N, C-alpha and C positions, 0 to 999 in steps of 0.2 A: 427599477425593475430589471436592470441588467445584472450580470454576474458579479456578486460581491467578491468572490474569489474565482478566477477563471479555471474551469475544469478541463480535463482531457477525456474524450471519448475514443476508445480504441476498438476497432473491428478486428477480430482475429479468427483464424482457422489455419491449420497446418497446410491445407491444400491450397493450390492456386485455382482460379476460375470460379470461386464461389460468389464473387460480386463485391469484394471489399473496395477495390478501386472504383468500380462503377458507382457504388453508393456515394463515395467521396466526390466524384464528378457531379453527381446529381445535386449534392449539397452545395458545391461551389457554384453550380449554374444558377442558383437562386439569386446570387449577387453579381456574378460576372462570368468570365470565361471558365469552362470546366477544367481546362488544362493550364491556362496561363497563371492561375492563382495557386497552383499546387507546388509545394516544396517537398524535399525529402531530407533524410538525415545526413546526406553528403554535403548539404549546405552548412556553413559554419554556424556555431551557436549564436554568435553576435548577429549574423544575418537573420537567423530565425526570430530573435527577439526584436530586431529592428523592424522586421515585417509585421510583428504583432503591434508595434507602436504605430505603424503606418495604417494598418487595418482598423485598429482601435476596437470597434464594436462588430466588425465583420469576422466570421469564422476563418481560422487558418487551417488549411488542409495539408496534413503532413503524411506523405505516403512512405511505406516501407520503413517502419520502426524496428524491424526484426533484429537488426544488428546493434541496437542500443542495449548496453548491459545494465545491470541493476543499479550501479552507482550513477551512471548517466541519467537513467530514468528518474531516480530519486531527486537529483539536482534539478532536472527539467521540470518535474511536476511541482516542486516547491517554488521555483522561479516563476513559472506560469501563473500560479495562484497568487503571487504578490501583486499582479496587475501593473507592474512597472519593470523597466529594464534596470540593470545594475547602475548604481551611482559610480561616477568616475571622477578622478582628479584632473584638473587642467594640466597641460604640459608646462613644465618649468616653473610651476607655482603651487603653493600649498592651499589650493582652493578647488571646490567641487565644480564640475561642469553643470550647466543647466540641464536637467533631465526632463525632456518633453516626451519621452517614449513611454506612454501609458496605454492601457487597454482594459476592456471589460468584455470578454468574449469567451469563446471556447475553441479548443483545438480538436480537430477531427482527424485521428490517426488510424493507421492500419498496420498489421504485422502478421507474420506467419507463426510467431511464437507468442505465448501469453506474457503480457507485461506484468501481470500479477505474479506469475511464477518466477519471472526474472528477478523481480524485487524480493520475493521471499527467499530466493537462493543467495541473494546479496547480504541480507541482514535478517536477524531474528524478528525484530519488532519493526514492521513497516506499515502499521495501520494508518499512519498519517499520510503516506504516499497512496495507499490503496483507496483512501477516502477522497482523493483528488483525481482518481482515474476510474471511470465507468467502463468496464470491459464487456463487450458484447460478442459472444461467439456466434458466428454465422454458420448456418447449415446450407447444404446444397439444395437449390430450389429449381424445379423444372417447369414452373408455371408458364413462363415464356419460352417459346421455341427459339432455336438459334437464329433463324431468319428474322423473326419479329424483334428479338432482343437487339440484334445488330442494327435494324432499322431505327429503333427508338434511341439507342444510346450512342450509335456512331454517326447517324445522319440527323435525326430530329434534334437531339440534344445539342449537337455541334452548331446548329443554326438557329437555336431558340434558347437564349439564356440572358440572364441579367434583368428580366422584366418583373418577376414576382417580388423581389426584395424592394424594388422601387415603388411598386403599387402598395405594398404593405406599409412602408414607412411614411409615404405621403398621407396615408389614412391615419396612422397612429399619432403623428405629430400635431394633428389638429387638436386644439385644447379640449374640446368636449369629448373627443375619442380617447385622448390620453387619460383623462380622469376616469372614464369608464374602464379602460384597460387596467389602471391602478387598482380599482375596486375588484375587478375580476381576478387580478393577481392574488389579492388577499384571500378571496373566496377559494381559489384553486389551492392555495397554500394550505388552508384548513382542510379542504376535501382530501388532498393527497396525504396529509399528515394522518388523517383518520383511516385512510385505506391502507397505507404502508407502515405506519408507525415508526417514522424516522426518529432515531436517537438524536440527542443534541449535537454530537459530533458528526452526524450525517448531513449537516446543514448544506454542504456543497452538492450532495446528491439531490436534496430536496429543492434547492434553488434551480438546479439544472432541469429537473422534471417540471417544475412550475413554469419556467420560461418556455420550455419546449411546447407544453400543452396550451399555453396562452397564445403563442405564435400560431399553433395549428388551428385553434378556434377562430382567431381573427382571419387567418388565411382562408378558412372555409367560408366564413361570412362574406368575404370579398369574392368568392367564386374562383379562388386560385387552385383549389384541389377539392376532391370529393372522397378523401380518405375516411374510413370508419374510425373516428377518434376513440370511441368507447372500446372498440376491439384492441386498439393500441394501448389504451389505459389498462385494460385487463392484463395484457402481456407485460407491461411495465411493473405492475404489482407483483407478478410472479418473478420477474427478473430481479427486482430489488430484494425480494426475500432471499434468493440465492446469494446475491452479492453481500448482503448483511451478514449472513452466516460465514461466508468466506473471509470477510474482513475481521470478524470477531475471532476466528481461529488464528489469524495472523497478528492479533493484537498482543500487547505486553501485559494484559490485565490478569492472566491466569498464572499465579505464582507457582503452582504445582507443576504445570507444563513447562515453565521456564526452568525450574530446577531440574526437571527430567532432561531437558535439552542440554543443560550445562554438564550434567553427569555423563550423558551419552557421548558428548563431544570430548570429554576428558577421561574416558574409561581407562585409557592406558596409563593414566597418572594416579590411579587408585591403589593404595596399599591396603590389603585386607589382612588384619591381624587381630588376635584376641587382646583385649585390654588388660585382663587380669594377669598379674605376674605369675611366673612358673613357681609352683610350690617347692620349697626346700632349695631354692636357687642359691648357690654358693656365692655367685657374683651378681650384684645388682643389675649390671648391664648385659647379662647373659642373653644371647639371641633367643627369643622365644620361638622362633619358627613361624614365618608368615604363611598365611593361607594362599595369598597371591601377592607377588611382588609388583610394585609399580615399574613401568618401563620409561626411563628418562626422568622427567620432572616429577616431583611429588606434590600434588595439589589437594588430594583427598585421602583421608584415613577412615577406614570402616572397621569398627570393632563389633563383630557379630555377637559376642558373648554378653555384651551389655547394651546392645541396641543403640550404639552411638555412631554418628557420622560427623567428621570434622572437615570443614572445607576452608582452605586458605582464603582469608577475606581479601587479601591483596589480589590474588588471581581471579576471584569472583568479581571484584570491583572492576578490574581491567576488562574482563569479558563483557560485563554489563555496559561499560562505557563504549566499547567497540560496537555493541549491538544496539545502542541507544535505549537501554532498559534502565528504569529507575531502581537501583539496587535496594534502596531503603524501602520503597513500596513493596518490592518483591519479598524482602525479609519480613516486613510487617504482615504481609498476606499469609506467609507461612506461620508466623507467630499466632495470628488469630485462629489458625487451624490447630494449634497446639503442638506443632512440629518442631518448634525452636526451644531448646533447653537454655541456650545462651546466645545472645547476639554477638558477643565479643569475648571469646574464651581463649586464653593463652595455652597453646598445646604444642608439644614437640611431635610433629607428624611421624617422625621416624623412630619414635621411642620403641625400644624392644628389638631393634634391628642393629646390625653392625654399621649402618650408615651414620655419617656425622652430619648433624643438622641442629639448628637452633630453634627454640620455641617461636611460634608466630601467632598472631591473632587469627582466630578461626570462628566460623559460624558453626555452632554445635547443634546438631539436629537429632531428633528421636526417630530412629528407623522403624520402630513399631508403629508410630503414627504415620510415617511416610508410607509404610506398607498398606495401611488402611486407606490411604489417599491414592493408591495405584502405582506407587514407585517402589518396586520390589528390589531389595539389595541382598539376596541370598548369596553365599559364597560361590555357588555354582553359576549364578548369573554374572558374577564379577570376573570370572575367569575368561 
């Protein structure tokens, strides 16, 4: 019933004082000291994952993730979801150390910037990372006055912590209660699947929601809280709807969108020139006169007169590898839409100009089909 792959929940808002750290302290107080169990990104990576191994099934509170860049977030989210620390070799011998640092829990983080935005600025296809991070944007709330808030979270909380988790687990580990919890877990899984409509690759989101509501229900039965669970469930349904749309937009499944991104990023590397030879040309290699010259490298050739776009396959493959995009799947997606004239066509991209270049393998696309798909490549747009 624990986390099959440990997720990260991140509380975010650009402003300070909206309650991100306070919520983290409340979460930590269920199991222990609100402050003593909290780490931050200044702690080393090895120390963070060592702490996960020590806590095992208890949540790790990670404050101020604002300064983690996209690459660090990507590595952290994947390592966290592995539920174990990195394997290491023993000193002075070619043998692995025994790895006892394992966990099945969640990380509760906070940041002033969006982890999702940081990841999307790092790489084109980050749906794997986004499906491991549930980001919740907090809004300013004035339900509690300043005096009452300070009393509850600075005085009461600091002197009352670590009891709820103990009561909860003493109840759950009893054999008869454990079996009931397992059955309720399965029922909640089906209920939330019907309410939210999780896709197969949303399994970490689903697991997180099921575990959270199961714990909330048992805690309420034991008198540990009086939170309106149905109200929270309605809110989660709306939240997951927004999250699923965001993750889908950042996925690598849309071949047309990926092609558009590649072209936009390499717009300075496009040569726009008509493909038909000049009539009555005395010299075969006479310069035809380009509509738009490329600046620097030449990666794309666009021939408006015959509706052809040629993309250097080597350049496209390198970009797909850097962005973790399956280039074959992307090409097949475009082929299924009728946009591909040839998957591998040998073409001299500089043909008709005074530039010296050799033929290369290209992806040959039909720009008329591309235009109908929303990728317009008129000469004016290319300048």
